[in-house]
C-alpha positions, -999 to 999 in steps of 0.1 A, spaced: 573 411 -351 573 453 -347 570 472 -319 558 506 -311 576 521 -279 569 552 -256 594 567 -234 586 580 -201 580 618 -197 605 616 -166 625 592 -152 634 559 -174 615 532 -189 593 526 -221 558 515 -231 555 495 -260 529 482 -282 535 446 -296 522 437 -331 512 401 -333 534 375 -352 505 377 -380 471 387 -382 439 366 -393 445 358 -431 472 381 -432 448 411 -431 457 448 -423 444 456 -391 441 495 -384 429 508 -346 419 541 -346 418 561 -314 392 582 -295 391 616 -298 383 625 -261 395 613 -231 368 590 -212 354 589 -177 364 571 -144 357 531 -148 352 527 -188 371 506 -208 388 507 -238 363 494 -266 363 487 -302 333 490 -327 345 459 -344 352 480 -375 388 494 -358 373 522 -342 384 524 -305 359 542 -277 358 547 -240 328 528 -229 314 517 -195 313 479 -192 274 466 -196 261 438 -178 278 437 -145 273 450 -108 298 465 -90 309 443 -60 320 465 -32 335 457 4 301 458 18 286 429 -4 290 402 19 278 360 10 267 366 -26 271 344 -50 289 353 -83 278 347 -114 291 352 -151 264 359 -178 288 375 -205 322 379 -214 324 411 -192 297 406 -166 305 394 -134 277 402 -110 263 394 -79 232 371 -80 202 385 -65 184 351 -66 212 331 -43 225 341 -12 249 326 20 236 345 48 259 354 78 250 316 94 259 297 64 220 291 53 214 291 17 187 307 4 174 305 -32 146 329 -42 137 342 -12 156 362 16 136 344 45 149 312 57 124 282 67 114 267 98 142 268 126 151 230 127 149 227 86 162 262 75 202 255 57 184 257 29 150 275 14 137 275 -19 113 298 -28 95 306 -60 61 322 -71 42 286 -81 49 253 -74 87 242 -59 108 211 -57 140 194 -63 150 171 -91 176 144 -85 186 128 -115 202 92 -116 213 69 -141 189 45 -153 205 16 -136 215 41 -106 202 52 -72 186 85 -61 191 89 -23 188 113 7 207 103 37 203 117 73 237 115 92 245 119 127 281 107 122 310 113 101 317 74 98 301 39 95 265 37 99 263 72 114 265 85 80 230 69 68 211 61 99 182 73 80 176 70 42 151 74 15 163 59 -16 150 54 -50 159 24 -74 159 29 -109 168 -3 -119 140 -20 -103 113 11 -98 111 11 -60 110 36 -33 130 25 0 127 40 33 152 30 62 158 37 96 190 28 120 203 18 88 183 -10 81 152 -13 54 120 -9 68 93 -3 40 95 -5 0 73 3 -23 74 -16 -52 67 -10 -92 35 -24 -90 26 -3 -59 26 -33 -33 37 -19 2 59 -41 20 70 -32 56 106 -53 67 109 -74 101 136 -85 118 139 -116 135 114 -143 145 99 -125 170 98 -93 154 64 -69 160 57 -46 128 30 -24 127 8 -2 99 -7 24 123 -33 49 111 -42 74 142 -65 104 141 -86 124 166 -123 127 170 -124 162 173 -114 164 207 -78 155 204 -81 120 219 -65 95 197 -85 72 178 -73 46 148 -64 10 137 -30 -6 139 -26 -36 117 4 -55 137 26 -82 130 30 -101 163 55 -128 148 69 -138 183 32 -150 195 27 -167 157 -6 -142 146 -16 -108 131 -37 -86 150 -59 -61 142 -64 -35 165 -87 -8 169 -98 23 199 -111 51 203 -115 80 229 -74 80 238 -59 53 255 -44 23 241 -61 4 211 -71 -33 217 -71 -60 198 -105 -68 177 -91 -95 151 -65 -120 154 -52 -141 124 -37 -172 141 -5 -188 122 -23 -221 116 -53 -203 103 -83 -189 120 -96 -160 131 -103 -148 170 -120 -120 186 -114 -93 212 -80 -104 223 -91 -143 226 -61 -160 213 -77 -196 223 -67 -219 192 -102 -240 198 -124 -209 199 -108 -200 161 -128 -192 132 -114 -215 106 -142 -212 80 -170 -191 64 -184 -205 32 -222 -198 11 -229 -223 -16 -256 -245 -36 -261 -279 -35 -285 -306 -51 -303 -324 -28 -314 -362 -38 -332 -391 -20 -315 -415 4 -336 -439 13 -376 -442 16 -383 -443 -21 -382 -470 -49 -351 -462 -73 -355 -442 -104 -369 -410 -83 -372 -378 -109 -373 -344 -100 -394 -312 -114 -370 -291 -90 -339 -301 -68 -322 -274 -52 -302 -266 -20 -281 -237 -2 -263 -238 25 -241 -217 48 -211 -230 70 -193 -208 97 -166 -227 112 -176 -260 117 -215 -253 119 -236 -260 86 -271 -244 77 -282 -265 47 -321 -255 33 -336 -277 4 -364 -277 -19 -374 -305 -38 -404 -308 -63 -409 -347 -72 -418 -359 -105 -419 -395 -109 -415 -412 -74 -432 -438 -58 -422 -446 -19 -413 -482 -5 -426 -480 32 -392 -471 44 -377 -443 66 -375 -413 42 -341 -399 41 -329 -365 24 -292 -371 8 -266 -350 -13 -260 -325 18 -230 -303 9 -210 -320 41 -203 -350 57 -217 -349 96 -192 -349 125 -178 -381 137 -169 -367 173 -183 -382 205 -189 -365 238 -182 -382 269 -181 -414 251 -218 -410 240 -223 -407 203 -243 -378 201 -268 -364 175 -245 -336 153 -274 -321 141 -311 -321 134 -344 -300 118 -377 -295 107 -397 -301 69 -413 -265 69 -435 -278 41 -444 -313 22 -476 -327 12 -463 -363 9 -489 -393 10 -472 -409 44 -482 -427 74 -498 -397 90 -496 -370 70 -512 -346 94 -479 -342 116 -450 -326 103 -416 -342 103 -385 -337 120 -347 -341 105 -325 -360 126 -286 -366 116 -264 -392 125 -228 -392 134 -207 -394 97 -234 -387 71 -246 -364 48 -283 -373 47 -309 -367 74 -333 -393 86 -372 -378 88 -394 -386 119 -429 -381 125 -436 -352 151 -455 -362 183 -451 -399 180 -412 -405 170 -420 -433 141 -401 -431 113 -419 -410 88 -425 -432 58 -452 -437 26 -464 -469 21 -453 -493 -4 -457 -482 -39 -474 -450 -28 -470 -425 -59 -457 -393 -47 -458 -378 -77 -459 -337 -82 -453 -339 -42 -431 -313 -25 -404 -316 4 -390 -285 16 -372 -285 50 -340 -274 67 -309 -290 90 -287 -272 111 -257 -297 120 -219 -300 127 -190 -313 105 -151 -322 111 -149 -305 73 
């Protein structure tokens, strides 16, 4: 290893230039000094072929004592510079892409761009992405509130007071958590009617009272219950919660009416059809029958195969009719065809009996009286225990 020593002009000491132990590939390296002195702040650089020169350091910005709270970045081998897009101001606020902080209650980090702006939290496929809201440095105070994305099952979770309150699963189902048997949870949608008066509806899980309430309000004030779904089934309305008043069922359907009595066996039909509506325990059934081959037998005519059996209930010990109706049209050859017929329904049956209006007699046709091609059209209202 060779050295070139230079002695000081005055005083003692030397400056030595020390050669390396070996050069790359043992090549001869020759450095040529510049022909003139450089300027203040310049550095001695090489052109890559051994020629040395004094030149300015490019790519960097000078940092002075007045450059406060600026994040430094390195963009090249010699380029340490102040990053103009990222600042930490004198209040400790981080500003990215702007020099203007956000609103006073959320200005600790402000990000601005000329287009769409966002923050990405990237986690493992079986990990979680979390944002915690803390009001302390230990225990539950470190995560009083939380927004979490669970990548393992692709669910978005919201927590308040350290407990899960709402979850949106990967299928888009929204689940609102409850705590305790008497917990009340609400899905509330509020708005205004243009006059700053609160209106909207609330879907409330009133667990302590065993029901779900739908509340609605307009014009300010507290929304009132409009519909309640009782734990045992059934709907009540406008704040009524009595089980006895609950609507248990609504149903619409068809049925095929038949002849239960008053005709010889073997009756055939061109058409036999019926419609019904069941609201709670109340049934309205209409029937339409066009006879094909049919002969009466001088007995009470009864229309059967109704969609529900009539109620077997009594009132104060008395056996009352659970329903009745009328024939709206018929052209049967009967004991008095000039009279229409009423429909009477006994308890615990699924047929109606026909009685002649004005006389109260059984509505019937003579024995072996042909009723081919005749029509029977009518309706019956009745109650059922179903």
